[in-house]
C-alpha positions, 0 to 999 in steps of 0.5 A: 598429609591426611590432615592437609587433605581434610583441611582443603576439603573443608575449605572447599565445602565452606566456599560452596556453601557461601556461593550457594547462599549467594546464588539466590536473591532473597527478594520475592517477586511482587506478583500482586504488582504485575498485570498483563494487557493483551495487545497486537502480536503480544502483551504489555506487562505492567509491574510495580517494584517495591521502593527502597529495595535492592532490586536492580532489574526484572527479568521475564522469560517465555517461549514465543510462537515459534517455540524459541525462548525470549528474555526481556529485562526491565528496570525499576525506572520504568513500569512496563515491558512489551512481550512480542513474538506472536501472530495468532491470538494465544491464551495462557502463555507461560511466563517466568519472572524474576528480579535481580540485585546489583550483583546480577543475582536472581530471585526464585521465579514466579510463574504466571500466564498471559494472553495475546491478540492477533498481529496485523499480518494475521488479523488483516487476512480475516478482513480481506477478500478477492473478487475476479474481474476484468483482466485481473482481480480486485482485492477488497479489505476493511481492516481496522487494526494497527498496520504493519507487514505486507501481503504477497499475491500469487496465482495458481497457473502453469510455470513457464519454465517447468510447464507444471502447475505452480504458485506464481508470484504476481504482486504485493501490497502493504497492509493498510487500515480502512476500507480499501479496494485495489485492482491487480492485473493478472493473466490466467490460462482459463476463465477461472483462476485461484489466488493465494494471499500470503502475509508477512511481518516486518522481518520477512517471516511468513504469517498466514495464507488464504486461498481464493479458488475459482475466481471468474475473469472475463477477457477484455480488449481496448476499444479503438480510440478512433471510434471514440469522441470526447467532449466537455459538456461541463465546461471544465477543460482549460483550452489553450493553444500557445504560440511559440516563445520567441526566446526559448522556442516552446509552444504550450498546448492544453485541450481535451482532445489530447486525452485520446490522441494515443500519446500515453507517455507524453512522447509528443512533449519530446518533439521540438527544439526544447524537450519537455516544454510542450505540454500537449495534455489535459488540465482543468480550470481552477476548482476542478474537483468533481470535473468530468469528461464525456466519451461517446462510443460508436455503438453500446459496449459492455465497459470493462475498464477505463485507464487513466495515464500520467505523463512521464516527467524528465527530471533532468530538464530544469525548465520542465517546471515552468509554464506560463499558460496555466499558473502552477500547473507543472509545479508538482505535477503529481498533485494535479493527478486524481486520487479519486476517480468515478466512472458513470455511464448512460445511453442517454447523454441528456439525463441528469448526472444523478441518473447515470449508472455508477460503473466503477470507482477508484480511490487512494489516500490523498497524502500518498501514505499508502502509495499512489498510482502516479509514482514514476522512476526518476530519469533524465534523457533527451533521447526519444528512443530512451523514452520509447522503452519506458513503461507507461504509468496508469490507473485502472478504474475497473468495472463490475462483471455484470455491467450492461452495454452503454454508449456514453461514459463520463470520467469524473475526477473527484479529487487530487493528491496532496503530498507537497505542502510548499510553494506550488501546492495545488491550492487552486485544485487544478486536475490533470491527467494525460490520456484515457483508454477504454476497454470493453468486453472482448468479442467471443 
């Protein structure tokens, strides 16, 4: 019996020794063939594995920024791996590298280190600044790296539910490259407000926050439209008062006067026998880039904002795409709307344009890749009451806080969106918008 027990123990020892021999792949990791190139949010590991070897895979293990272990595997058929999981820039991150054979047996590890560059949601926050302005804030940035992630905008104010000081969500925007400047409407209880920006990655993880305290805001109010006079000194406006079509019953009308008639959504288009067939709006002649309209106030005012509206489109009316008075006007209305707007002012309307004072500029990418102010929800209705409850869509061209008082304003449409490249593309450069409003410094 004792002899049988000893035999069993010996057999187990032999098996254990065999397993121990097979537990390590007898192939050194080719450390001299491995290099690291820091990149946005991580590093690129490049490697060269020896040919005619039994290496089946290469395995990389490290801890990411949150301290969680990450395992990345590669094969001999590629020569690089991307190691991610970082937002802040890091140096000398430890990494363990092994190779395995086709039985999934690993070699002894080689320990190395790598460096990383800041991710887009982290680096963007170094380039952004927030400036207080009329009725809100202006967010400016000059970021030149890769683009990913979003930024949430908060203000510090009184929570309407708890009645206590809190961080209140306002809006968000996608991280984009290049020089950007955008206005965000923001109501504050005082003339000074604190804004907090919080960036997130593409997975919704918080990355970084920056606080901008004590931003000055001025109160503004709409200048009465009945005190506004509008004119077309450059001769850009397409003026047309069309007679009613005998078959369909619509009458198409264009003119500069419709820019200040108070119809901010195009409700007037709803009135008549055929809905959305009456275009009481403004459109330029062909080659309208650089066109302008002139607004005259009854008395000089400190200009805060010029608000430019679009007409809302009823996509349920197939006929709403057709118009004979201005060729291709209605076909893809969005690309008739301006993406680049300037506002200049003067107290002498006879001065040459180059001597007018620049008050404000609004710009978005022509191709709409960073979003555009013209976006509207799709809707289909022939009910005027439904139309009334919809929100208007507009762009605010916001002036600086240090403006003087002016009597004359020119709104210059430098260019238009170009997002639709098929029949109806705006190759003739018509420019249209539906309504203008002027906001001035509120009386104290």
